[in-house]
C-alpha positions in Angstrom: 19.6 7.4 -9.6 20.3 3.9 -8.2 20.3 1.5 -11.2 22.3 -1.1 -12.1 23.7 -1.6 -15.5 24.2 -5.1 -17.0 28.4 -6.2 -16.9 30.4 -7.7 -19.7 28.6 -6.0 -22.4 28.6 -2.6 -24.4 26.2 -0.1 -22.1 23.3 1.4 -24.3 22.4 4.9 -23.1 19.6 6.7 -24.9 17.0 9.5 -24.7 15.4 12.3 -26.6 16.6 16.1 -27.7 15.9 18.5 -30.2 16.6 17.0 -33.5 20.1 17.4 -34.5 21.3 18.4 -31.0 24.7 16.9 -30.1 24.7 15.1 -27.1 28.0 13.7 -25.0 27.9 10.8 -22.1 30.4 10.4 -19.9 30.5 7.8 -17.7 33.8 7.0 -15.5 36.6 7.4 -18.0 34.5 6.9 -21.0 32.8 9.4 -23.4 30.5 8.8 -26.2 28.8 11.5 -28.4 26.2 11.6 -30.7 23.4 13.6 -32.7 20.0 13.3 -32.6 17.6 12.1 -35.8 14.7 14.0 -36.9 12.6 12.6 -34.1 15.0 13.9 -31.7 15.8 10.5 -30.5 19.7 9.5 -29.6 21.6 6.4 -28.5 24.9 5.7 -27.6 27.1 2.1 -26.9 29.3 2.7 -24.1 32.2 0.2 -23.3 31.7 -2.2 -21.1 32.6 -2.8 -17.7 32.9 -5.3 -14.5 30.7 -5.2 -12.0 31.4 -2.2 -9.5 30.4 0.8 -8.4 28.8 3.1 -7.4 29.5 5.6 -10.3 28.2 8.8 -11.8 27.0 9.5 -15.1 26.7 13.0 -17.3 24.8 13.7 -20.3 25.5 17.1 -21.9 23.4 18.6 -24.4 21.7 22.0 -24.4 20.9 20.5 -20.8 23.0 18.8 -18.5 22.0 15.8 -16.5 23.8 13.8 -13.3 23.0 10.4 -13.1 24.4 9.2 -9.6 24.9 5.8 -7.4 24.9 3.7 -10.5 26.0 0.1 -9.8 27.6 -2.2 -12.9 26.3 -5.5 -12.1 23.8 -8.3 -13.2 20.2 -7.3 -14.9 17.0 -9.0 -15.1 13.6 -8.7 -16.5 10.7 -10.3 -14.4 7.8 -10.6 -16.1 4.8 -12.8 -16.6 0.9 -12.4 -15.0 0.1 -12.5 -11.2 2.1 -15.1 -9.9 5.1 -12.5 -10.9 3.4 -9.4 -10.0 2.5 -11.2 -6.2 4.6 -9.0 -3.9 6.7 -9.6 -1.2 4.0 -8.6 1.7 1.9 -11.3 0.9 4.3 -14.5 1.1 4.8 -16.8 3.6 7.0 -15.4 6.6 6.8 -11.9 4.9 7.2 -10.5 8.2 10.6 -12.1 9.1 11.7 -11.6 5.2 10.8 -8.1 5.0 13.0 -7.3 8.2 15.5 -9.3 6.7 16.0 -7.4 3.5 18.5 -5.3 3.8 20.8 -5.5 0.2 21.7 -2.3 -1.0 23.2 -3.9 -3.6 19.9 -5.2 -4.7 18.1 -2.6 -6.7 14.6 -2.8 -8.6 12.6 -1.0 -10.7 8.5 -1.8 -11.4 7.4 -1.1 -15.1 3.6 0.9 -14.1 0.8 -0.8 -15.8 0.5 0.4 -19.5 -1.4 -0.7 -22.4 -1.1 0.6 -25.9 -1.8 0.1 -29.6 1.4 1.5 -30.8 4.9 0.3 -29.5 6.3 3.2 -26.9 9.4 4.2 -26.1 9.3 6.3 -23.1 8.3 5.4 -19.5 6.0 7.9 -18.3 7.3 7.3 -14.9 9.2 4.8 -12.5 12.7 4.7 -10.4 15.0 2.6 -8.9 14.8 1.7 -5.6 17.5 0.1 -2.9 16.2 -3.4 -1.5 15.2 -2.2 2.0 12.7 -3.1 4.6 10.8 -0.4 3.5 11.0 -0.6 -0.7 10.6 -4.7 -0.7 7.1 -4.8 0.9 5.3 -3.9 -2.6 7.7 -5.5 -5.3 7.6 -8.8 -6.8 8.2 -11.4 -4.5 9.5 -13.8 -7.3 11.7 -11.3 -8.4 13.1 -10.6 -5.0 13.8 -14.3 -3.7 15.1 -14.9 -7.2 17.8 -11.6 -7.3 18.1 -12.3 -3.5 19.8 -16.2 -4.2 21.7 -15.1 -7.1 23.2 -12.1 -5.0 23.9 -14.3 -2.1 25.9 -16.5 -4.6 27.5 -14.4 -7.0 28.2 -11.5 -4.8 27.5 -8.4 -7.2 24.9 -5.9 -7.5 21.7 -6.9 -9.1 19.5 -4.8 -11.0 15.8 -6.6 -11.4 13.1 -4.7 -13.8 10.0 -5.6 -13.0 7.2 -5.5 -15.5 4.1 -7.9 -15.4 0.1 -7.8 -14.9 -2.0 -10.4 -13.6 -4.4 -12.4 -15.7 -2.3 -11.4 -18.8 -1.5 -14.3 -21.9 1.7 -14.9 -23.3 0.2 -13.1 -26.7 0.1 -9.6 -25.0 3.2 -9.5 -24.2 4.5 -10.2 -28.0 5.4 -7.9 -30.8 3.0 -7.0 -33.7 5.6 -8.6 -36.2 5.2 -11.7 -34.6 2.0 -12.0 -34.0 0.9 -11.3 -37.6 3.3 -14.3 -38.5 0.5 -16.3 -36.4 -2.3 -17.9 -38.2 -4.5 -17.7 -35.4 -3.8 -14.5 -34.0 -3.3 -12.4 -37.2 -6.8 -11.0 -37.5 -6.6 -9.7 -33.8 -4.3 -7.1 -35.0 -6.8 -5.8 -37.7 -9.4 -5.5 -34.7 -6.7 -3.4 -32.4 -7.5 0.1 -34.2 -11.3 -0.1 -33.0 -10.5 -1.3 -29.5 -11.8 0.6 -26.6 -8.5 1.5 -24.5 -10.3 2.5 -21.1 -11.7 -1.3 -21.6 -8.5 -2.9 -22.5 -6.9 -1.2 -19.2 -8.9 -3.8 -17.4 -8.6 -6.8 -19.9 -5.6 -6.3 -22.0 -5.9 -9.9 -21.9 -8.3 -10.1 -24.7 -6.0 -8.4 -27.1 -2.1 -9.3 -28.5 0.4 -6.9 -28.3 -0.7 -4.5 -25.6 1.5 -4.9 -23.0 4.9 -5.5 -25.9 3.9 -2.0 -26.7 3.1 -0.3 -23.2 5.3 -2.2 -20.9 8.2 -4.2 -22.2 9.1 -2.1 -25.9 9.6 0.7 -23.3 12.8 -0.8 -21.6 14.5 -2.2 -24.7 17.0 -2.1 -25.3 18.7 -1.8 -22.1 21.2 -4.2 -21.1 20.6 -6.9 -19.5 21.7 -10.6 -18.9 18.6 -12.6 -19.0 14.7 -13.0 -18.2 12.3 -14.6 -15.7 9.1 -15.0 -16.5 6.1 -16.8 -14.7 3.0 -17.1 -16.6 0.7 -20.1 -18.1 -2.5 -20.0 -16.5 -4.5 -17.8 -18.6 -3.0 -19.7 -21.6 -4.5 -23.0 -20.1 -7.3 -23.7 -22.1 -5.1 -23.3 -25.3 -1.9 -25.2 -24.8 -1.7 -26.9 -28.0 -1.4 -22.9 -29.7 1.0 -22.2 -26.5 3.5 -24.9 -28.1 4.0 -22.3 -30.6 3.0 -18.7 -29.0 5.6 -19.1 -26.0 8.7 -20.0 -27.5 7.3 -17.2 -30.5 7.4 -15.0 -27.5 10.8 -16.0 -26.5 12.5 -15.2 -29.8 10.6 -12.0 -30.2 11.9 -10.7 -27.5 15.5 -11.6 -28.2 15.4 -10.4 -31.6 14.1 -7.0 -30.5 16.6 -6.6 -27.7 19.3 -7.5 -30.4 21.3 -9.0 -27.3 21.7 -12.3 -28.6 20.2 -15.8 -27.4 20.0 -14.1 -23.5 18.7 -16.9 -21.3 15.0 -16.8 -20.5 14.1 -18.7 -17.3 10.5 -19.8 -16.4 8.2 -21.0 -14.2 5.9 -24.2 -15.3 2.5 -24.3 -13.9 2.3 -25.1 -10.1 -0.5 -28.5 -9.0 -3.5 -26.5 -8.4 -7.1 -27.1 -8.0 -8.9 -30.0 -6.2 -7.6 -33.4 -6.8 -9.5 -36.2 -8.9 -10.3 -39.5 -8.1 -9.8 -41.3 -11.3 -7.4 -40.6 -14.3 -8.3 -37.6 -16.4 -7.1 -35.0 -19.0 -6.1 -31.9 -17.5 -5.7 -28.4 -19.3 -3.0 -27.6 -16.5 -1.2 -30.9 -17.5 -1.1 -29.9 -21.3 0.0 -26.2 -20.7 3.0 -27.8 -18.2 3.8 -30.2 -21.6 4.0 -27.4 -23.8 6.2 -25.5 -21.3 8.4 -28.3 -21.1 8.9 -28.7 -24.8 9.8 -25.0 -25.0 13.0 -25.9 -22.9 14.3 -27.1 -27.1 14.6 -23.1 -27.3 18.3 -22.3 -26.9 19.2 -21.1 -23.8 16.2 -21.7 -21.6 15.2 -23.1 -18.0 12.7 -24.2 -16.0 11.7 -24.0 -12.3 9.5 -27.0 -11.8 7.1 -26.3 -8.7 4.8 -29.2 -8.9 5.1 -29.9 -5.1 4.3 -26.2 -4.4 1.2 -25.4 -5.2 -2.1 -24.9 -3.3 -5.2 -26.6 -3.9 -7.1 -23.9 -3.3 -4.9 -21.0 -4.3 -3.6 -20.1 -7.5 -1.3 -18.0 -6.6 0.6 -20.4 -3.7 2.3 -17.9 -1.0 6.0 -20.1 -1.0 7.9 -18.0 -3.7 10.7 -18.4 -1.8 11.5 -21.7 -3.8 10.2 -20.2 -7.0 12.8 -17.7 -6.6 15.7 -20.2 -5.5 14.8 -22.8 -8.5 14.7 -19.9 -11.0 18.1 -19.1 -9.2 19.4 -22.6 -9.7 18.3 -22.8 -13.6 20.3 -19.2 -14.1 23.6 -20.8 -12.2 23.6 -23.6 -14.9 21.9 -21.3 -18.6 23.3 -17.8 -17.9 26.6 -18.4 -15.8 27.6 -22.3 -16.7 28.0 -23.6 -13.4 28.0 -27.5 -13.4 25.1 -28.4 -11.0 21.9 -30.3 -11.1 19.3 -27.6 -11.5 16.0 -29.3 -12.4 14.3 -32.4 -11.3 14.2 -35.8 -12.7 13.4 -35.3 -16.8 12.0 -38.6 -18.8 13.9 -39.8 -21.4 12.0 -43.0 -22.5 10.1 -45.9 -21.9 10.6 -50.0 -22.5 7.8 -52.0 -21.8 8.1 -55.8 -20.8 4.8 -57.2 -20.6 2.9 -55.7 -17.8 6.1 -54.0 -16.5 7.1 -50.5 -17.7 10.4 -49.3 -17.4 11.0 -45.4 -17.3 15.0 -43.9 -17.6 15.3 -40.3 -16.6 17.4 -37.9 -17.3 18.8 -34.9 -14.9 18.7 -37.7 -11.7 21.5 -35.9 -10.4 23.0 -38.4 -7.5 20.0 -40.4 -8.5 16.0 -41.0 -7.9 14.6 -40.8 -4.6 11.3 -41.2 -3.1 10.0 -40.2 0.3 8.5 -43.8 0.5 5.4 -42.3 2.4 2.9 -44.9 0.5 5.5 -47.6 0.1 5.7 -46.4 -3.9 5.8 -43.9 -5.9 2.4 -42.1 -6.3 1.1 -40.2 -9.1 1.7 -42.8 -12.1 -1.1 -44.1 -14.7 -0.7 -46.5 -17.2 -3.0 -46.5 -20.3 -5.0 -50.0 -22.1 -4.4 -50.3 -25.8 -8.2 -48.6 -25.9 -6.6 -45.4 -24.1 -8.0 -46.0 -20.7 -5.9 -45.0 -18.2 -5.5 -46.5 -14.8 -3.8 -45.7 -11.7 -0.3 -47.4 -11.2 2.5 -48.0 -8.7 6.0 -47.4 -9.6 9.1 -48.5 -7.8 12.7 -47.1 -8.1 15.0 -50.0 -9.6 18.0 -48.1 -9.9 19.4 -44.7 -10.1 17.8 -43.2 -12.9 15.0 -45.8 -14.0 11.8 -46.6 -12.5 9.5 -49.5 -13.1 5.4 -49.1 -13.3 3.1 -51.8 -12.6 -0.9 -51.6 -12.6 -3.0 -54.7 -11.9 -5.6 -53.9 -13.8 -3.8 -53.6 -17.0 -2.1 -56.7 -18.7 -0.2 -55.2 -21.8 0.1 -51.0 -20.8 1.0 -49.2 -24.2 1.7 -45.6 -22.6 2.1 -44.1 -19.1 1.6 -40.8 -17.6 3.4 -39.0 -14.5 1.6 -36.3 -12.7 -0.9 -35.7 -15.2 -3.9 -33.7 -13.8 -4.3 -29.9 -12.9 -3.7 -30.9 -9.3 -1.2 -34.0 -9.0 -1.6 -34.4 -5.5 1.2 -35.3 -3.4 3.9 -36.8 -6.0 7.0 -38.4 -4.6 9.8 -38.8 -7.1 12.6 -36.6 -6.6 16.1 -36.7 -7.2 18.7 -37.0 -4.2 19.0 -33.3 -4.7 15.6 -32.9 -3.9 14.0 -31.4 -6.9 10.7 -33.0 -7.9 10.3 -35.2 -11.2 8.5 -33.4 -14.2 5.2 -34.5 -15.1 4.8 -35.8 -18.2 3.3 -38.5 -20.9 4.3 -41.0 -23.1 1.4 -40.7 -25.7 0.3 -38.2 -28.1 -3.6 -37.9 -28.4 -5.6 -35.0 -28.1 -6.1 -34.1 -24.9 -8.9 -31.1 -24.0 -6.8 -27.7 -25.3 -7.0 -26.8 -28.7 
């Protein structure tokens, strides 16, 4: 009980009974019947409904079951690694946030940790909770703040299905069918049958598919609007590979769910680690680049939080801003609103002697700098030998900055925010969203 079902699409309902048993599902005024297959599994699709509730569902076979307090609204899957797992009770202002969390129309479900060599169809346990000061402390903070922002804007019931595991790589959330087509990962599939699953419970990271099988497959094909994803830290040393792995994972989920190219929204890695004194290569910058390139996949959106990290903590506590920016992406990508949902994004470069002019998309009402240094921080330019030097930039019109460096007479490339922690970046749009890190060169970096 207490679940939220997705509005506006056929509602999949499934379960298990004796082989050949007739099962009838009644939900509001709609009834559907089917017979189970040889394995005892059954499924019906109920007609689409608009948001509302509470409703009651009955399932009748040899046994009879009633599910009560069901709402129809918007359902989102929340997945990834530890920054998605990060709980409301450990966020900034946690006490006040928890006290204010009276939202009975926001419901959430957390999938219990489970690894499996084979795709599982059922969940051992778990239940839907109404959002309250009692239930919210242990729920995903990013999921909650995302859902709360959506609820306050859409005014419809929100269902959040949280399935994440700290320290995990994207390929462990991907099915065997997709992994088998990746030359770098396919050979690991053959080793799975010999894996000690007790060891895997400690570190599912080392093997592909284990969490897809145990924590994602059981919730497919539950009707959803889309997914939010916060992950990448554990793939940072293999950012070039991630340019392939991550888009393939998104396509894999969409194929398995068979609900079209549903919106997939993700968080770009925050700034982290000690700021560097001199320009250098960066694993995290390359992973962010892989994430940016994934926006080429249809119906995706990215929340840039390059200004919301913590040099000393891989788990920044400001999850409110993460949820807010993901909700902006949802309003644009999933709900078709006309709004500025992301910060300035690199469009093109023009070089004129010692000056580089960078033009941006997604500038909204225009580029803006807080100008605390008298210039825009975080730019570097390259000599023809590939040496990068710190540069200064100024906004010259609503979508263009001019970059110069006294040490480089004939610059050939430019980078912005290219570091694990590009400290104190100060280029935004008027709407207050930070410019996305980028580079114009394609030289090999640190990652494979």
